[in-house]
PDB file of N, CA, C and O in Angstrom:
ATOM      1  N   MET A   1       7.709   7.195  14.033  1.00  0.00           N
ATOM      2  CA  MET A   1       6.321   6.851  14.283  1.00  0.00           C
ATOM      3  C   MET A   1       5.913   5.702  13.366  1.00  0.00           C
ATOM      4  O   MET A   1       6.144   5.749  12.158  1.00  0.00           O
ATOM      5  N   ALA A   2       5.317   4.691  13.938  1.00  0.00           N
ATOM      6  CA  ALA A   2       4.913   3.519  13.182  1.00  0.00           C
ATOM      7  C   ALA A   2       3.646   3.805  12.373  1.00  0.00           C
ATOM      8  O   ALA A   2       2.797   4.605  12.766  1.00  0.00           O
ATOM      9  N   VAL A   3       3.554   3.143  11.266  1.00  0.00           N
ATOM     10  CA  VAL A   3       2.390   3.274  10.399  1.00  0.00           C
ATOM     11  C   VAL A   3       1.326   2.292  10.880  1.00  0.00           C
ATOM     12  O   VAL A   3       1.637   1.138  11.175  1.00  0.00           O
ATOM     13  N   THR A   4       0.089   2.734  10.959  1.00  0.00           N
ATOM     14  CA  THR A   4      -0.993   1.852  11.400  1.00  0.00           C
ATOM     15  C   THR A   4      -1.564   1.089  10.207  1.00  0.00           C
ATOM     16  O   THR A   4      -1.438   1.530   9.064  1.00  0.00           O
ATOM     17  N   PRO A   5      -2.187  -0.049  10.472  1.00  0.00           N
ATOM     18  CA  PRO A   5      -2.819  -0.799   9.379  1.00  0.00           C
ATOM     19  C   PRO A   5      -3.888   0.016   8.648  1.00  0.00           C
ATOM     20  O   PRO A   5      -4.092  -0.157   7.446  1.00  0.00           O
ATOM     21  N   GLU A   6      -4.565   0.902   9.375  1.00  0.00           N
ATOM     22  CA  GLU A   6      -5.595   1.726   8.754  1.00  0.00           C
ATOM     23  C   GLU A   6      -4.989   2.710   7.748  1.00  0.00           C
ATOM     24  O   GLU A   6      -5.569   2.957   6.690  1.00  0.00           O
ATOM     25  N   GLU A   7      -3.825   3.267   8.081  1.00  0.00           N
ATOM     26  CA  GLU A   7      -3.151   4.189   7.168  1.00  0.00           C
ATOM     27  C   GLU A   7      -2.717   3.473   5.895  1.00  0.00           C
ATOM     28  O   GLU A   7      -2.833   4.015   4.796  1.00  0.00           O
ATOM     29  N   VAL A   8      -2.218   2.254   6.054  1.00  0.00           N
ATOM     30  CA  VAL A   8      -1.795   1.462   4.893  1.00  0.00           C
ATOM     31  C   VAL A   8      -3.008   1.122   4.035  1.00  0.00           C
ATOM     32  O   VAL A   8      -2.959   1.240   2.811  1.00  0.00           O
ATOM     33  N   ALA A   9      -4.091   0.702   4.671  1.00  0.00           N
ATOM     34  CA  ALA A   9      -5.312   0.356   3.931  1.00  0.00           C
ATOM     35  C   ALA A   9      -5.852   1.565   3.173  1.00  0.00           C
ATOM     36  O   ALA A   9      -6.263   1.447   2.018  1.00  0.00           O
ATOM     37  N   ASP A  10      -5.851   2.723   3.823  1.00  0.00           N
ATOM     38  CA  ASP A  10      -6.325   3.941   3.151  1.00  0.00           C
ATOM     39  C   ASP A  10      -5.443   4.298   1.956  1.00  0.00           C
ATOM     40  O   ASP A  10      -5.949   4.698   0.908  1.00  0.00           O
ATOM     41  N   ALA A  11      -4.134   4.156   2.110  1.00  0.00           N
ATOM     42  CA  ALA A  11      -3.208   4.457   1.013  1.00  0.00           C
ATOM     43  C   ALA A  11      -3.412   3.486  -0.147  1.00  0.00           C
ATOM     44  O   ALA A  11      -3.364   3.886  -1.310  1.00  0.00           O
ATOM     45  N   MET A  12      -3.641   2.203   0.170  1.00  0.00           N
ATOM     46  CA  MET A  12      -3.910   1.212  -0.882  1.00  0.00           C
ATOM     47  C   MET A  12      -5.198   1.559  -1.618  1.00  0.00           C
ATOM     48  O   MET A  12      -5.254   1.500  -2.846  1.00  0.00           O
ATOM     49  N   PHE A  13      -6.229   1.919  -0.865  1.00  0.00           N
ATOM     50  CA  PHE A  13      -7.517   2.269  -1.464  1.00  0.00           C
ATOM     51  C   PHE A  13      -7.380   3.464  -2.398  1.00  0.00           C
ATOM     52  O   PHE A  13      -7.918   3.459  -3.505  1.00  0.00           O
ATOM     53  N   GLU A  14      -6.661   4.484  -1.951  1.00  0.00           N
ATOM     54  CA  GLU A  14      -6.463   5.673  -2.781  1.00  0.00           C
ATOM     55  C   GLU A  14      -5.697   5.334  -4.062  1.00  0.00           C
ATOM     56  O   GLU A  14      -5.997   5.864  -5.132  1.00  0.00           O
ATOM     57  N   MET A  15      -4.709   4.448  -3.944  1.00  0.00           N
ATOM     58  CA  MET A  15      -3.923   4.055  -5.116  1.00  0.00           C
ATOM     59  C   MET A  15      -4.793   3.312  -6.127  1.00  0.00           C
ATOM     60  O   MET A  15      -4.724   3.581  -7.326  1.00  0.00           O
ATOM     61  N   VAL A  16      -5.608   2.382  -5.646  1.00  0.00           N
ATOM     62  CA  VAL A  16      -6.497   1.629  -6.534  1.00  0.00           C
ATOM     63  C   VAL A  16      -7.527   2.567  -7.156  1.00  0.00           C
ATOM     64  O   VAL A  16      -7.835   2.452  -8.343  1.00  0.00           O
ATOM     65  N   LYS A  17      -8.063   3.497  -6.358  1.00  0.00           N
ATOM     66  CA  LYS A  17      -9.058   4.448  -6.862  1.00  0.00           C
ATOM     67  C   LYS A  17      -8.454   5.347  -7.945  1.00  0.00           C
ATOM     68  O   LYS A  17      -9.114   5.664  -8.934  1.00  0.00           O
ATOM     69  N   GLU A  18      -7.208   5.751  -7.753  1.00  0.00           N
ATOM     70  CA  GLU A  18      -6.537   6.623  -8.719  1.00  0.00           C
ATOM     71  C   GLU A  18      -6.366   5.939 -10.078  1.00  0.00           C
ATOM     72  O   GLU A  18      -6.506   6.582 -11.118  1.00  0.00           O
ATOM     73  N   TYR A  19      -6.067   4.642 -10.070  1.00  0.00           N
ATOM     74  CA  TYR A  19      -5.816   3.915 -11.315  1.00  0.00           C
ATOM     75  C   TYR A  19      -7.027   3.100 -11.786  1.00  0.00           C
ATOM     76  O   TYR A  19      -6.884   2.234 -12.648  1.00  0.00           O
ATOM     77  N   GLN A  20      -8.188   3.359 -11.244  1.00  0.00           N
ATOM     78  CA  GLN A  20      -9.391   2.604 -11.583  1.00  0.00           C
ATOM     79  C   GLN A  20      -9.645   2.616 -13.086  1.00  0.00           C
ATOM     80  O   GLN A  20      -9.680   3.676 -13.711  1.00  0.00           O
ATOM     81  N   GLY A  21      -9.820   1.437 -13.654  1.00  0.00           N
ATOM     82  CA  GLY A  21     -10.116   1.307 -15.072  1.00  0.00           C
ATOM     83  C   GLY A  21      -8.889   1.320 -15.964  1.00  0.00           C
ATOM     84  O   GLY A  21      -8.992   1.016 -17.153  1.00  0.00           O
ATOM     85  N   ARG A  22      -7.722   1.667 -15.417  1.00  0.00           N
ATOM     86  CA  ARG A  22      -6.505   1.729 -16.226  1.00  0.00           C
ATOM     87  C   ARG A  22      -5.519   0.617 -15.880  1.00  0.00           C
ATOM     88  O   ARG A  22      -4.726   0.209 -16.729  1.00  0.00           O
ATOM     89  N   LYS A  23      -5.559   0.126 -14.654  1.00  0.00           N
ATOM     90  CA  LYS A  23      -4.592  -0.880 -14.239  1.00  0.00           C
ATOM     91  C   LYS A  23      -5.216  -1.772 -13.186  1.00  0.00           C
ATOM     92  O   LYS A  23      -5.946  -1.305 -12.312  1.00  0.00           O
ATOM     93  N   LYS A  24      -4.922  -3.067 -13.278  1.00  0.00           N
ATOM     94  CA  LYS A  24      -5.365  -4.007 -12.259  1.00  0.00           C
ATOM     95  C   LYS A  24      -4.165  -4.344 -11.387  1.00  0.00           C
ATOM     96  O   LYS A  24      -3.098  -4.689 -11.895  1.00  0.00           O
ATOM     97  N   PHE A  25      -4.339  -4.244 -10.096  1.00  0.00           N
ATOM     98  CA  PHE A  25      -3.262  -4.513  -9.153  1.00  0.00           C
ATOM     99  C   PHE A  25      -3.387  -5.897  -8.551  1.00  0.00           C
ATOM    100  O   PHE A  25      -4.485  -6.355  -8.233  1.00  0.00           O
ATOM    101  N   LYS A  26      -2.254  -6.556  -8.397  1.00  0.00           N
ATOM    102  CA  LYS A  26      -2.182  -7.794  -7.631  1.00  0.00           C
ATOM    103  C   LYS A  26      -1.824  -7.399  -6.202  1.00  0.00           C
ATOM    104  O   LYS A  26      -1.346  -6.292  -5.955  1.00  0.00           O
ATOM    105  N   ALA A  27      -2.056  -8.302  -5.277  1.00  0.00           N
ATOM    106  CA  ALA A  27      -1.733  -8.030  -3.876  1.00  0.00           C
ATOM    107  C   ALA A  27      -0.253  -7.706  -3.709  1.00  0.00           C
ATOM    108  O   ALA A  27       0.109  -6.830  -2.923  1.00  0.00           O
ATOM    109  N   SER A  28       0.600  -8.409  -4.445  1.00  0.00           N
ATOM    110  CA  SER A  28       2.040  -8.163  -4.321  1.00  0.00           C
ATOM    111  C   SER A  28       2.421  -6.779  -4.846  1.00  0.00           C
ATOM    112  O   SER A  28       3.345  -6.155  -4.324  1.00  0.00           O
ATOM    113  N   ASP A  29       1.721  -6.293  -5.870  1.00  0.00           N
ATOM    114  CA  ASP A  29       1.976  -4.944  -6.394  1.00  0.00           C
ATOM    115  C   ASP A  29       1.667  -3.891  -5.333  1.00  0.00           C
ATOM    116  O   ASP A  29       2.432  -2.946  -5.140  1.00  0.00           O
ATOM    117  N   LEU A  30       0.541  -4.065  -4.653  1.00  0.00           N
ATOM    118  CA  LEU A  30       0.155  -3.108  -3.614  1.00  0.00           C
ATOM    119  C   LEU A  30       1.121  -3.151  -2.431  1.00  0.00           C
ATOM    120  O   LEU A  30       1.489  -2.113  -1.881  1.00  0.00           O
ATOM    121  N   THR A  31       1.523  -4.356  -2.049  1.00  0.00           N
ATOM    122  CA  THR A  31       2.462  -4.505  -0.933  1.00  0.00           C
ATOM    123  C   THR A  31       3.775  -3.804  -1.243  1.00  0.00           C
ATOM    124  O   THR A  31       4.294  -3.060  -0.411  1.00  0.00           O
ATOM    125  N   LYS A  32       4.312  -4.035  -2.432  1.00  0.00           N
ATOM    126  CA  LYS A  32       5.574  -3.397  -2.826  1.00  0.00           C
ATOM    127  C   LYS A  32       5.442  -1.879  -2.854  1.00  0.00           C
ATOM    128  O   LYS A  32       6.349  -1.166  -2.424  1.00  0.00           O
ATOM    129  N   ALA A  33       4.322  -1.387  -3.356  1.00  0.00           N
ATOM    130  CA  ALA A  33       4.114   0.061  -3.436  1.00  0.00           C
ATOM    131  C   ALA A  33       4.033   0.687  -2.042  1.00  0.00           C
ATOM    132  O   ALA A  33       4.554   1.781  -1.827  1.00  0.00           O
ATOM    133  N   MET A  34       3.392   0.008  -1.101  1.00  0.00           N
ATOM    134  CA  MET A  34       3.265   0.545   0.255  1.00  0.00           C
ATOM    135  C   MET A  34       4.605   0.528   0.987  1.00  0.00           C
ATOM    136  O   MET A  34       4.917   1.452   1.737  1.00  0.00           O
ATOM    137  N   ILE A  35       5.391  -0.518   0.770  1.00  0.00           N
ATOM    138  CA  ILE A  35       6.724  -0.578   1.375  1.00  0.00           C
ATOM    139  C   ILE A  35       7.589   0.548   0.814  1.00  0.00           C
ATOM    140  O   ILE A  35       8.357   1.171   1.549  1.00  0.00           O
ATOM    141  N   GLN A  36       7.467   0.806  -0.474  1.00  0.00           N
ATOM    142  CA  GLN A  36       8.229   1.891  -1.094  1.00  0.00           C
ATOM    143  C   GLN A  36       7.749   3.254  -0.574  1.00  0.00           C
ATOM    144  O   GLN A  36       8.563   4.146  -0.335  1.00  0.00           O
ATOM    145  N   LYS A  37       6.453   3.414  -0.402  1.00  0.00           N
ATOM    146  CA  LYS A  37       5.902   4.698   0.042  1.00  0.00           C
ATOM    147  C   LYS A  37       6.264   5.011   1.496  1.00  0.00           C
ATOM    148  O   LYS A  37       6.689   6.124   1.806  1.00  0.00           O
ATOM    149  N   PHE A  38       6.096   4.030   2.386  1.00  0.00           N
ATOM    150  CA  PHE A  38       6.307   4.269   3.811  1.00  0.00           C
ATOM    151  C   PHE A  38       7.707   3.909   4.290  1.00  0.00           C
ATOM    152  O   PHE A  38       8.112   4.322   5.376  1.00  0.00           O
ATOM    153  N   GLY A  39       8.450   3.144   3.495  1.00  0.00           N
ATOM    154  CA  GLY A  39       9.794   2.731   3.889  1.00  0.00           C
ATOM    155  C   GLY A  39       9.778   1.374   4.579  1.00  0.00           C
ATOM    156  O   GLY A  39       8.811   1.008   5.247  1.00  0.00           O
ATOM    157  N   GLU A  40      10.873   0.635   4.400  1.00  0.00           N
ATOM    158  CA  GLU A  40      10.953  -0.717   4.958  1.00  0.00           C
ATOM    159  C   GLU A  40      10.939  -0.724   6.478  1.00  0.00           C
ATOM    160  O   GLU A  40      10.483  -1.691   7.087  1.00  0.00           O
ATOM    161  N   ALA A  41      11.430   0.335   7.095  1.00  0.00           N
ATOM    162  CA  ALA A  41      11.484   0.390   8.552  1.00  0.00           C
ATOM    163  C   ALA A  41      10.082   0.559   9.159  1.00  0.00           C
ATOM    164  O   ALA A  41       9.836   0.109  10.277  1.00  0.00           O
ATOM    165  N   GLU A  42       9.182   1.194   8.439  1.00  0.00           N
ATOM    166  CA  GLU A  42       7.848   1.480   8.966  1.00  0.00           C
ATOM    167  C   GLU A  42       6.785   0.469   8.510  1.00  0.00           C
ATOM    168  O   GLU A  42       5.801   0.248   9.216  1.00  0.00           O
ATOM    169  N   CYS A  43       6.975  -0.135   7.348  1.00  0.00           N
ATOM    170  CA  CYS A  43       5.955  -0.970   6.743  1.00  0.00           C
ATOM    171  C   CYS A  43       6.592  -2.264   6.242  1.00  0.00           C
ATOM    172  O   CYS A  43       7.611  -2.233   5.552  1.00  0.00           O
ATOM    173  N   ASP A  44       5.984  -3.406   6.592  1.00  0.00           N
ATOM    174  CA  ASP A  44       6.489  -4.688   6.097  1.00  0.00           C
ATOM    175  C   ASP A  44       5.341  -5.485   5.468  1.00  0.00           C
ATOM    176  O   ASP A  44       4.193  -5.041   5.462  1.00  0.00           O
ATOM    177  N   LYS A  45       5.671  -6.664   4.940  1.00  0.00           N
ATOM    178  CA  LYS A  45       4.656  -7.477   4.270  1.00  0.00           C
ATOM    179  C   LYS A  45       3.539  -7.879   5.216  1.00  0.00           C
ATOM    180  O   LYS A  45       2.377  -7.924   4.813  1.00  0.00           O
ATOM    181  N   LYS A  46       3.868  -8.169   6.459  1.00  0.00           N
ATOM    182  CA  LYS A  46       2.857  -8.584   7.423  1.00  0.00           C
ATOM    183  C   LYS A  46       1.848  -7.475   7.684  1.00  0.00           C
ATOM    184  O   LYS A  46       0.652  -7.739   7.802  1.00  0.00           O
ATOM    185  N   LEU A  47       2.318  -6.246   7.773  1.00  0.00           N
ATOM    186  CA  LEU A  47       1.418  -5.105   7.996  1.00  0.00           C
ATOM    187  C   LEU A  47       0.503  -4.890   6.801  1.00  0.00           C
ATOM    188  O   LEU A  47      -0.668  -4.546   6.962  1.00  0.00           O
ATOM    189  N   CYS A  48       1.034  -5.092   5.612  1.00  0.00           N
ATOM    190  CA  CYS A  48       0.237  -4.897   4.400  1.00  0.00           C
ATOM    191  C   CYS A  48      -0.811  -5.981   4.267  1.00  0.00           C
ATOM    192  O   CYS A  48      -1.579  -5.982   3.305  1.00  0.00           O
TER     193      CYS A  48
END
């Protein structure tokens, strides 16, 4: 099952919310984390 852009966006939001005030994320950090979480077959840079 393919991951939707909304699922990726929600996961990114939750990750940023979890680390709020402790870490600043760059776009590339979030992209790498989402690819690691969902797998390369389901999530790519374009989707992120």
